[in-house]
LUMRO-601523 format. One line per field, with one value per residue (C-alpha): residue number from 1; residue in one letter; x, y, z. Coordinates in nm, 2 decimals. Last residue first. Example, Ala and Ser with C-alpha at 12.3 -4.5 7.8 and 13.67 -1.06 7.14 Angstrom:
! residues 2
seq: 2, 1
type: S, A
east: 1.37, 1.23
north: -0.11, -0.45
up: 0.71, 0.78
END
This chain:
! residues 537
seq: 537, 536, 535, 534, 533, 532, 531, 530, 529, 528, 527, 526, 525, 524, 523, 522, 521, 520, 519, 518, 517, 516, 515, 514, 513, 512, 511, 510, 509, 508, 507, 506, 505, 504, 503, 502, 501, 500, 499, 498, 497, 496, 495, 494, 493, 492, 491, 490, 489, 488, 487, 486, 485, 484, 483, 482, 481, 480, 479, 478, 477, 476, 475, 474, 473, 472, 471, 470, 469, 468, 467, 466, 465, 464, 463, 462, 461, 460, 459, 458, 457, 456, 455, 454, 453, 452, 451, 450, 449, 448, 447, 446, 445, 444, 443, 442, 441, 440, 439, 438, 437, 436, 435, 434, 433, 432, 431, 430, 429, 428, 427, 426, 425, 424, 423, 422, 421, 420, 419, 418, 417, 416, 415, 414, 413, 412, 411, 410, 409, 408, 407, 406, 405, 404, 403, 402, 401, 400, 399, 398, 397, 396, 395, 394, 393, 392, 391, 390, 389, 388, 387, 386, 385, 384, 383, 382, 381, 380, 379, 378, 377, 376, 375, 374, 373, 372, 371, 370, 369, 368, 367, 366, 365, 364, 363, 362, 361, 360, 359, 358, 357, 356, 355, 354, 353, 352, 351, 350, 349, 348, 347, 346, 345, 344, 343, 342, 341, 340, 339, 338, 337, 336, 335, 334, 333, 332, 331, 330, 329, 328, 327, 326, 325, 324, 323, 322, 321, 320, 319, 318, 317, 316, 315, 314, 313, 312, 311, 310, 309, 308, 307, 306, 305, 304, 303, 302, 301, 300, 299, 298, 297, 296, 295, 294, 293, 292, 291, 290, 289, 288, 287, 286, 285, 284, 283, 282, 281, 280, 279, 278, 277, 276, 275, 274, 273, 272, 271, 270, 269, 268, 267, 266, 265, 264, 263, 262, 261, 260, 259, 258, 257, 256, 255, 254, 253, 252, 251, 250, 249, 248, 247, 246, 245, 244, 243, 242, 241, 240, 239, 238, 237, 236, 235, 234, 233, 232, 231, 230, 229, 228, 227, 226, 225, 224, 223, 222, 221, 220, 219, 218, 217, 216, 215, 214, 213, 212, 211, 210, 209, 208, 207, 206, 205, 204, 203, 202, 201, 200, 199, 198, 197, 196, 195, 194, 193, 192, 191, 190, 189, 188, 187, 186, 185, 184, 183, 182, 181, 180, 179, 178, 177, 176, 175, 174, 173, 172, 171, 170, 169, 168, 167, 166, 165, 164, 163, 162, 161, 160, 159, 158, 157, 156, 155, 154, 153, 152, 151, 150, 149, 148, 147, 146, 145, 144, 143, 142, 141, 140, 139, 138, 137, 136, 135, 134, 133, 132, 131, 130, 129, 128, 127, 126, 125, 124, 123, 122, 121, 120, 119, 118, 117, 116, 115, 114, 113, 112, 111, 110, 109, 108, 107, 106, 105, 104, 103, 102, 101, 100, 99, 98, 97, 96, 95, 94, 93, 92, 91, 90, 89, 88, 87, 86, 85, 84, 83, 82, 81, 80, 79, 78, 77, 76, 75, 74, 73, 72, 71, 70, 69, 68, 67, 66, 65, 64, 63, 62, 61, 60, 59, 58, 57, 56, 55, 54, 53, 52, 51, 50, 49, 48, 47, 46, 45, 44, 43, 42, 41, 40, 39, 38, 37, 36, 35, 34, 33, 32, 31, 30, 29, 28, 27, 26, 25, 24, 23, 22, 21, 20, 19, 18, 17, 16, 15, 14, 13, 12, 11, 10, 9, 8, 7, 6, 5, 4, 3, 2, 1
type: K, G, V, Y, G, K, S, I, D, D, A, R, A, A, P, D, R, R, A, P, D, G, F, G, G, G, G, P, L, H, L, V, L, R, R, G, A, P, V, H, Q, W, G, K, P, K, L, V, T, G, D, D, L, A, A, R, G, P, A, G, P, A, G, G, D, R, G, R, A, P, H, N, M, R, D, F, M, A, S, F, D, F, E, H, G, P, L, A, E, I, E, I, V, Q, G, L, G, G, R, Y, Q, G, D, G, G, S, D, P, R, L, E, K, R, W, V, V, V, P, G, T, H, E, T, A, E, I, P, M, T, M, V, G, S, P, F, A, T, A, S, L, G, D, L, G, P, R, A, G, M, G, G, S, N, F, M, L, I, E, A, R, R, G, A, Q, G, A, V, P, R, V, S, M, H, I, N, W, L, A, A, A, G, E, A, L, V, Q, G, P, L, A, R, A, L, A, G, L, V, L, D, P, V, L, H, G, I, V, H, R, V, S, V, P, A, P, R, P, A, N, L, I, N, E, P, S, S, I, T, F, A, E, L, S, A, W, N, N, P, I, D, P, A, V, V, C, K, L, A, Y, S, A, Y, A, K, T, Y, I, I, P, V, N, I, G, H, T, S, I, P, D, T, G, T, F, D, V, N, V, V, D, E, G, I, E, V, S, C, A, L, R, V, P, R, D, Y, G, D, T, L, L, D, N, E, W, R, G, R, P, L, A, R, I, R, E, L, M, A, A, R, T, R, T, F, I, F, E, G, L, A, D, L, S, E, L, G, I, E, Q, M, M, A, I, L, R, E, H, G, V, D, N, C, A, A, L, S, Y, F, D, G, V, V, Q, N, P, E, R, V, N, A, R, L, I, R, I, L, D, A, N, V, R, G, R, E, A, F, K, M, I, P, I, Q, I, G, E, E, Y, V, S, K, G, D, A, G, F, G, R, G, G, V, D, V, V, H, A, T, C, A, F, F, G, V, L, R, E, G, K, F, S, P, S, V, M, T, I, D, H, L, H, G, T, G, K, W, P, D, N, T, V, Y, T, D, G, P, F, M, N, E, R, G, I, G, A, I, F, H, L, V, A, E, A, M, T, N, V, H, G, P, T, G, T, V, A, Q, A, L, M, R, G, E, P, D, F, V, G, A, S, L, D, G, A, E, R, V, S, T, S, F, A, T, R, L, L, T, M, A, Q, E, E, V, V, S, I, L, R, N, W, M, V, Q, M, R, I, E, L, T, A, D, S, M
east: 0.93, 0.76, 0.64, 0.32, 0.15, -0.05, 0.21, 0.50, 0.45, 0.39, 0.62, 0.89, 0.74, 0.79, 1.19, 1.18, 1.39, 1.78, 1.91, 1.64, 1.93, 1.68, 1.40, 1.21, 1.15, 0.79, 0.63, 0.57, 0.24, 0.20, -0.04, -0.22, -0.44, -0.58, -0.71, -1.03, -1.05, -0.77, -0.58, -0.42, -0.17, -0.17, 0.11, 0.33, 0.54, 0.56, 0.37, 0.51, 0.32, 0.31, -0.01, -0.20, -0.07, 0.15, 0.25, 0.56, 0.62, 1.00, 0.97, 1.05, 1.44, 1.66, 1.70, 2.00, 1.92, 1.67, 1.52, 1.49, 1.16, 1.23, 1.34, 1.31, 0.91, 0.92, 0.66, 0.29, 0.09, -0.05, -0.33, -0.62, -0.71, -1.06, -1.17, -1.54, -1.77, -1.71, -1.68, -1.32, -1.07, -0.87, -0.56, -0.46, -0.17, -0.08, 0.22, 0.35, 0.45, 0.83, 0.92, 1.07, 1.41, 1.42, 1.31, 1.17, 0.77, 0.73, 0.76, 0.37, 0.12, -0.19, -0.50, -0.75, -0.82, -1.03, -1.16, -1.40, -1.51, -1.81, -1.83, -1.91, -2.04, -1.74, -1.51, -1.75, -1.75, -1.44, -1.37, -1.17, -0.91, -0.88, -0.70, -0.38, -0.19, 0.19, 0.13, -0.18, -0.24, -0.14, 0.02, 0.15, 0.52, 0.65, 0.66, 0.95, 1.10, 0.90, 0.91, 0.83, 0.44, 0.34, 0.14, -0.18, -0.44, -0.66, -0.95, -1.03, -1.30, -1.44, -1.70, -1.87, -2.16, -2.18, -2.33, -2.08, -1.92, -1.60, -1.56, -1.75, -1.57, -1.37, -1.15, -0.93, -0.79, -0.51, -0.36, -0.08, -0.05, 0.34, 0.50, 0.59, 0.73, 1.10, 1.21, 1.06, 1.22, 1.40, 1.69, 1.92, 1.73, 1.97, 2.03, 1.69, 1.59, 1.76, 1.58, 1.20, 1.29, 1.29, 1.04, 0.82, 0.88, 0.76, 0.42, 0.47, 0.69, 0.37, 0.06, 0.24, 0.04, -0.12, 0.14, 0.27, 0.45, 0.28, 0.29, 0.65, 0.82, 0.83, 0.95, 1.03, 1.34, 1.33, 1.55, 1.40, 1.29, 1.04, 1.00, 0.84, 0.71, 0.44, 0.32, 0.20, 0.10, -0.17, -0.28, -0.19, -0.32, 0.00, 0.00, 0.27, 0.50, 0.89, 0.85, 0.56, 0.52, 0.84, 0.71, 0.38, 0.55, 0.77, 0.47, 0.21, 0.57, 0.58, 0.25, 0.27, 0.61, 0.43, 0.52, 0.62, 0.53, 0.31, 0.59, 0.89, 1.03, 1.18, 1.50, 1.60, 1.67, 1.98, 1.82, 1.52, 1.56, 1.41, 1.38, 1.28, 1.18, 1.31, 1.63, 1.76, 1.77, 1.82, 1.73, 1.84, 1.73, 1.71, 1.55, 1.67, 1.46, 1.50, 1.41, 1.06, 0.84, 1.03, 1.14, 1.22, 1.60, 1.69, 1.84, 1.99, 2.12, 2.12, 2.23, 2.25, 2.10, 1.99, 1.59, 1.45, 1.43, 1.19, 0.97, 0.96, 0.88, 0.58, 0.43, 0.45, 0.36, 0.06, -0.10, -0.07, -0.17, -0.51, -0.56, -0.51, -0.78, -1.04, -0.96, -1.05, -1.30, -1.57, -1.98, -1.91, -2.20, -2.15, -2.48, -2.49, -2.12, -2.19, -2.47, -2.27, -2.03, -2.32, -2.41, -2.07, -1.97, -2.24, -2.27, -1.87, -2.00, -2.29, -2.01, -1.81, -2.13, -2.28, -1.87, -1.93, -2.27, -2.11, -1.83, -2.04, -2.33, -2.05, -1.87, -1.65, -1.57, -1.55, -1.93, -2.11, -1.76, -1.90, -2.29, -2.19, -1.95, -2.20, -2.48, -2.30, -2.46, -2.71, -2.67, -2.55, -2.30, -2.20, -1.89, -1.77, -1.37, -1.00, -0.93, -1.07, -0.87, -1.01, -0.78, -0.41, -0.31, -0.26, -0.09, 0.16, 0.38, 0.12, 0.15, 0.17, -0.25, -0.62, -0.76, -0.60, -0.84, -1.13, -1.11, -1.29, -1.29, -1.32, -1.05, -1.19, -1.07, -1.20, -1.25, -1.51, -1.36, -1.40, -1.62, -1.71, -1.99, -2.26, -2.48, -2.24, -2.06, -1.90, -1.68, -1.68, -1.39, -1.40, -1.12, -1.12, -0.86, -0.82, -0.65, -0.30, -0.09, -0.33, -0.48, -0.27, -0.03, -0.23, -0.56, -0.83, -1.04, -1.40, -1.58, -1.89, -2.12, -2.38, -2.30, -2.10, -1.73, -1.69, -1.51, -1.28, -1.12, -1.17, -0.81, -0.64, -0.89, -0.84, -0.46, -0.46, -0.74, -0.46, -0.11, -0.41, -0.52, -0.22, -0.21, -0.53, -0.52, -0.17, -0.19, -0.46, -0.83, -1.12, -0.97, -1.11, -0.87, -0.86, -0.78, -0.62, -0.42, -0.75, -0.69, -1.12, -0.99, -1.03, -1.15, -1.14, -1.18, -1.03, -1.08, -0.97, -1.18, -1.12, -1.53, -1.74, -1.42, -1.22, -1.58, -1.67, -2.06, -2.03, -2.33, -2.20, -1.83, -1.87, -2.11, -1.88, -1.61, -1.84, -1.90, -1.57, -1.50, -1.79, -1.66, -1.27, -1.49, -1.63, -1.30, -1.14, -1.45, -1.40, -1.01, -1.14, -1.40, -1.12, -0.89, -1.15, -1.19, -0.88, -0.74, -1.07, -1.38
north: -3.68, -3.35, -3.07, -2.92, -3.21, -3.23, -3.54, -3.43, -3.05, -3.33, -3.51, -3.22, -3.04, -3.33, -3.37, -3.01, -2.80, -2.70, -2.87, -2.64, -2.28, -2.00, -1.84, -2.01, -1.78, -1.72, -1.91, -1.77, -1.77, -2.06, -1.93, -2.13, -1.93, -2.20, -2.22, -2.30, -1.96, -1.76, -1.65, -1.30, -1.07, -0.73, -0.61, -0.77, -1.13, -1.17, -1.56, -1.87, -2.08, -2.40, -2.60, -2.52, -2.10, -1.98, -1.79, -1.87, -1.73, -1.82, -2.08, -1.95, -1.86, -2.12, -2.02, -1.94, -1.63, -1.52, -1.65, -1.42, -1.39, -1.52, -1.31, -1.43, -1.45, -1.26, -1.04, -1.02, -0.75, -0.94, -0.80, -1.03, -1.08, -1.33, -1.54, -1.68, -1.93, -2.24, -1.99, -1.85, -2.04, -2.02, -2.24, -2.09, -2.26, -2.13, -2.01, -2.14, -2.03, -2.06, -2.27, -2.23, -2.37, -2.36, -2.43, -2.21, -2.27, -2.31, -2.69, -2.80, -2.47, -2.45, -2.51, -2.29, -2.50, -2.48, -2.13, -2.09, -1.76, -1.62, -1.34, -1.15, -1.53, -1.68, -1.44, -1.48, -1.82, -1.88, -1.66, -1.37, -1.36, -1.08, -0.75, -0.75, -0.57, -0.63, -0.95, -1.14, -1.46, -1.74, -2.00, -1.82, -1.82, -2.09, -1.99, -1.91, -1.64, -1.56, -1.71, -1.49, -1.53, -1.70, -1.62, -1.40, -1.39, -1.11, -1.11, -0.81, -0.93, -0.65, -0.86, -0.96, -1.19, -1.35, -1.47, -1.56, -1.43, -1.30, -1.49, -1.34, -1.10, -1.15, -0.86, -1.00, -0.86, -1.03, -0.96, -1.17, -0.93, -0.77, -0.93, -1.36, -1.34, -1.22, -1.34, -1.20, -1.00, -1.07, -1.28, -0.95, -0.61, -0.36, -0.59, -0.71, -0.35, -0.34, -0.64, -0.47, -0.20, -0.37, -0.67, -0.35, -0.18, -0.49, -0.40, -0.08, -0.22, -0.44, -0.14, 0.12, -0.09, 0.20, 0.42, 0.59, 0.93, 1.29, 1.37, 1.26, 0.92, 0.91, 0.51, 0.47, 0.79, 1.15, 1.12, 1.00, 1.05, 0.83, 0.98, 0.81, 0.88, 1.09, 0.78, 0.68, 1.09, 1.08, 0.76, 0.33, 0.25, 0.07, -0.32, -0.33, -0.10, -0.11, -0.41, -0.40, -0.01, 0.04, -0.20, 0.03, 0.37, 0.22, 0.08, 0.39, 0.65, 0.48, 0.54, 0.93, 0.90, 0.81, 0.46, 0.40, 0.02, 0.18, 0.14, 0.44, 0.36, 0.62, 0.58, 0.29, 0.31, 0.46, 0.69, 0.50, 0.70, 0.57, 0.79, 0.66, 0.95, 1.02, 0.91, 0.84, 0.49, 0.56, 0.30, 0.29, 0.19, 0.03, -0.10, -0.21, -0.28, -0.56, -0.49, -0.51, -0.47, -0.48, -0.80, -0.68, -0.68, -0.59, -0.32, -0.27, -0.05, 0.01, 0.33, 0.44, 0.35, -0.01, 0.05, 0.13, 0.49, 0.43, 0.19, 0.44, 0.73, 0.54, 0.49, 0.85, 0.93, 0.72, 0.80, 1.22, 1.16, 0.97, 1.20, 1.54, 1.42, 1.31, 1.66, 1.83, 1.66, 1.88, 1.91, 1.64, 1.53, 1.14, 1.06, 1.36, 1.30, 0.96, 1.03, 1.33, 1.02, 0.75, 1.01, 1.08, 0.69, 0.65, 0.94, 0.89, 0.50, 0.64, 0.89, 0.55, 0.34, 0.60, 0.63, 0.26, 0.26, 0.46, 0.23, -0.07, 0.04, 0.25, -0.06, 0.04, 0.41, 0.71, 0.84, 0.70, 0.91, 1.24, 1.14, 1.09, 1.46, 1.60, 1.53, 1.64, 1.48, 1.75, 1.64, 2.01, 1.98, 1.62, 1.50, 1.79, 1.86, 1.70, 1.65, 1.33, 1.16, 0.93, 0.65, 0.53, 0.69, 1.03, 0.90, 0.83, 0.54, 0.28, -0.08, -0.13, -0.29, -0.22, -0.01, 0.16, 0.44, 0.39, 0.40, 0.03, -0.20, 0.04, 0.07, 0.20, 0.49, 0.65, 0.94, 1.10, 1.43, 1.66, 1.89, 2.12, 2.37, 2.45, 2.19, 1.88, 1.92, 1.64, 1.71, 1.43, 1.25, 1.04, 0.84, 0.64, 0.42, 0.30, 0.58, 0.55, 0.63, 0.66, 1.04, 1.39, 1.20, 0.97, 1.19, 0.98, 1.27, 1.29, 1.51, 1.51, 1.79, 1.71, 2.04, 2.29, 2.31, 2.60, 2.80, 2.57, 2.55, 2.24, 2.19, 2.28, 2.12, 1.80, 1.76, 1.75, 1.46, 1.25, 1.26, 0.98, 0.86, 0.76, 0.57, 0.40, 0.26, 0.12, 0.01, -0.19, -0.20, -0.37, -0.22, 0.12, 0.42, 0.59, 0.99, 1.08, 1.49, 1.69, 2.03, 1.93, 1.62, 1.29, 0.95, 0.68, 0.42, 0.20, -0.03, -0.35, -0.59, -0.83, -0.98, -0.63, -0.41, -0.57, -0.77, -0.44, -0.30, -0.21, -0.21, -0.46, -0.33, 0.00, 0.01, -0.24, 0.05, 0.33, 0.05, -0.01, 0.38, 0.41, 0.17, 0.30, 0.61, 0.40, 0.24, 0.60, 0.72, 0.47, 0.55, 0.92, 0.79, 0.53, 0.82, 1.08, 0.82, 0.81, 1.14, 1.18, 1.36
up: -1.53, -1.72, -1.49, -1.38, -1.51, -1.18, -1.02, -1.19, -0.94, -0.66, -0.72, -0.72, -0.42, -0.16, -0.39, -0.13, -0.39, -0.24, -0.59, -0.85, -0.68, -0.54, -0.73, -1.09, -1.37, -1.49, -1.77, -2.14, -2.30, -2.56, -2.84, -3.11, -3.38, -3.54, -3.91, -4.12, -4.22, -4.31, -3.94, -4.03, -3.84, -3.76, -3.51, -3.22, -3.17, -3.50, -3.64, -3.73, -3.96, -3.80, -3.94, -3.65, -3.67, -3.42, -3.17, -2.92, -2.57, -2.38, -2.09, -1.73, -1.67, -1.39, -1.09, -0.90, -0.70, -0.94, -1.27, -1.58, -1.71, -2.15, -2.38, -2.80, -2.67, -2.33, -2.54, -2.64, -2.80, -3.18, -3.32, -3.46, -3.85, -3.86, -4.07, -4.10, -4.30, -4.02, -3.66, -3.59, -3.42, -3.08, -2.92, -2.58, -2.42, -2.04, -1.84, -1.54, -1.26, -1.14, -0.96, -0.57, -0.54, -0.88, -1.24, -1.45, -1.50, -1.82, -1.82, -1.90, -1.98, -1.81, -2.00, -2.25, -2.56, -2.83, -2.84, -3.03, -3.24, -3.39, -3.14, -2.80, -2.65, -2.76, -2.51, -2.25, -2.25, -2.24, -1.93, -1.92, -1.67, -1.38, -1.40, -1.21, -1.34, -1.26, -1.24, -1.48, -1.35, -1.57, -1.26, -0.97, -0.86, -0.62, -0.23, -0.01, -0.20, -0.47, -0.82, -1.12, -1.23, -1.55, -1.84, -1.88, -2.13, -2.16, -2.52, -2.69, -2.93, -3.28, -3.48, -3.78, -3.86, -4.11, -4.46, -4.74, -5.08, -4.90, -4.59, -4.30, -4.08, -3.66, -3.61, -3.29, -3.03, -2.85, -2.52, -2.38, -2.04, -2.02, -1.69, -1.80, -1.46, -1.33, -0.99, -0.64, -0.44, -0.09, -0.13, -0.17, -0.05, -0.26, -0.57, -0.52, -0.55, -0.86, -1.08, -0.92, -1.06, -1.41, -1.35, -1.27, -1.57, -1.82, -1.79, -1.96, -2.27, -2.30, -2.15, -2.43, -2.69, -2.82, -2.76, -3.10, -3.05, -3.09, -2.82, -2.67, -2.49, -2.15, -2.13, -2.54, -2.47, -2.37, -2.06, -1.70, -1.34, -1.09, -0.79, -0.45, -0.11, -0.29, -0.36, 0.02, 0.04, -0.30, -0.17, -0.19, 0.16, 0.34, 0.29, 0.04, 0.16, 0.06, -0.18, -0.34, -0.31, -0.60, -0.85, -0.77, -0.83, -1.12, -1.27, -1.26, -1.34, -1.66, -1.63, -1.64, -1.86, -2.16, -2.32, -2.64, -2.80, -3.14, -3.35, -3.45, -3.11, -2.88, -2.77, -2.62, -2.16, -2.04, -1.81, -1.69, -1.32, -1.01, -0.68, -0.34, -0.05, 0.27, 0.40, 0.02, -0.20, -0.54, -0.80, -1.14, -1.48, -1.80, -2.06, -2.37, -2.68, -3.01, -3.27, -3.53, -3.20, -2.95, -2.77, -2.44, -2.33, -1.94, -1.71, -1.41, -1.14, -0.76, -0.60, -0.21, 0.17, 0.33, 0.36, 0.73, 0.67, 0.35, 0.57, 0.85, 0.61, 0.44, 0.77, 0.86, 0.49, 0.55, 0.86, 0.78, 0.47, 0.58, 0.94, 0.73, 0.40, 0.70, 0.83, 0.49, 0.37, 0.47, 0.63, 0.77, 1.01, 1.03, 0.86, 0.62, 0.55, 0.47, 0.24, 0.03, -0.06, -0.12, -0.36, -0.51, -0.58, -0.74, -0.94, -0.99, -1.13, -1.38, -1.55, -1.64, -1.71, -1.94, -2.13, -2.18, -2.33, -2.61, -2.62, -2.67, -2.87, -3.10, -3.16, -3.49, -3.41, -3.49, -3.63, -3.28, -3.10, -3.29, -3.24, -2.87, -2.81, -3.00, -2.72, -2.47, -2.15, -1.96, -1.58, -1.50, -1.76, -1.88, -2.10, -2.07, -2.19, -2.18, -2.45, -2.62, -2.93, -3.19, -3.32, -3.32, -3.65, -3.49, -3.26, -3.47, -3.67, -3.66, -3.59, -3.23, -3.22, -3.06, -3.40, -3.70, -3.59, -3.41, -3.04, -3.02, -2.70, -2.44, -2.10, -1.83, -1.58, -1.25, -1.09, -0.83, -0.66, -0.36, -0.12, -0.31, -0.18, -0.33, -0.08, -0.10, -0.45, -0.60, -0.91, -1.17, -1.33, -1.63, -1.73, -2.12, -2.17, -2.56, -2.63, -2.47, -2.18, -1.86, -1.87, -1.95, -2.18, -2.34, -2.35, -2.36, -2.14, -1.97, -1.72, -1.58, -1.41, -1.14, -0.95, -1.14, -1.26, -1.44, -1.22, -1.10, -1.41, -1.69, -1.85, -1.46, -1.25, -1.54, -1.54, -1.09, -1.18, -1.42, -1.15, -0.92, -1.24, -1.36, -0.99, -1.06, -1.45, -1.44, -1.09, -1.21, -1.06, -0.74, -0.47, -0.49, -0.43, -0.17, -0.07, -0.43, -0.43, -0.67, -0.45, -0.34, -0.25, -0.43, -0.46, -0.66, -0.96, -1.15, -1.46, -1.66, -1.43, -1.70, -1.71, -1.69, -1.82, -2.08, -2.14, -2.33, -2.21, -1.82, -1.58, -1.27, -1.34, -1.38, -1.06, -0.83, -0.87, -0.72, -0.41, -0.41, -0.37, -0.10, 0.09, 0.07, 0.22, 0.49, 0.62, 0.64, 0.84, 1.06, 1.08, 1.20, 1.48, 1.64, 1.65, 1.77, 2.02, 2.15, 2.15, 2.40, 2.23
END
């Protein structure tokens, strides 16, 4: 076989491997019980070699899941032990420090055997609606309050599900059918990946993935080194303020570009919080690496070799919080890490990096119940919402778009089907995008009420209310967010709060910052903004 023919053959197999993991992810989307998975796509899926190195990931998924999973598989291999792995096994954990940063994310890993030979692993992660404890919120003072902890263990051995684990889950969560259903969906998606992989290997005549893995890693590593060596050498710093829980939190970083590696260090960041907004380093690494890759190599496949080019360091602080720190709402601070890192890169690459955006999802978890003495329905409802992206060099920011998480918007109909609530408004928020040569993306206005005879508590997981997204290169900041009841009662950015029967929760999501001098905006673009109602006259 000639070198050219071998190259083509390997590339075809690489593409086939990506299709395998994409089908793996689609299985999870189509079978999941929780709306956060089946509607928003808050999941990830990937295939790994026998050493636990990620070969390929599904396009569907979030950086906070797939990049943490790239490290988590190594924890599974160490925790289970190769000698205890058998065909038909599936392993599980929600350990925040060995998984994806908080207890609500369930990670499952399954070994893939071809005959008696271990040829790889499949892994997937998804956010479940409840894990017990205080519920999904920032009010806990330690991880022990935040829900049930599942150490790395077997969900199934040789195809037989651990019935004791299922009974423990059912006794500890508020929505047992949804949660247990999602566990089975996660296991099933790994099974589908395994079946498709073995079928591919049999069709092509592969006994192992060793040669394919070497091809993937060699090509990826060479491409990453080429991109890094084209960057300017040096060290650049940035910081930003977040709303925190009850006081602002300062995040700081430095980005140092060397010949073969880019390092991000978070020295100078504020200490660990007493509330559940802390971030395990595994999650911080995931989003810092994502920010670097967006700028350095957005078109190079994401795998072990591409992630190896980025190193992350930090002293103990809110971005490197050790056990047993409370971490339930780690995504809020974690989603601001890309803006922090991109701000440093903007100093190294002026004019090439987008402005800050809303960043953190405006998630709300609603616990709905009948008013005392009235009949009705109880429900736990999780809703994902997004503000505006920062403007980009040459393009306006995207409105109501989940950057950096990449999750999809939940349809109103799906939310209302889940429990007794009505979403009265969900529309773009005029004048929320920062002005500039290129306008920041718009946030949203969302108005929610429980059905008659019901009330609800909700967990606020918001940011950018007191510290809006900053513009870049002369662009104006985006509008800050706001949360209130329809009677004007102002609500906190984080924590469990009450919405009485007959009252509505009104959210004004933040907009993205503008890019460039507003005086240079194309008059036709301004006229278009006015005609569409994006800005006032």
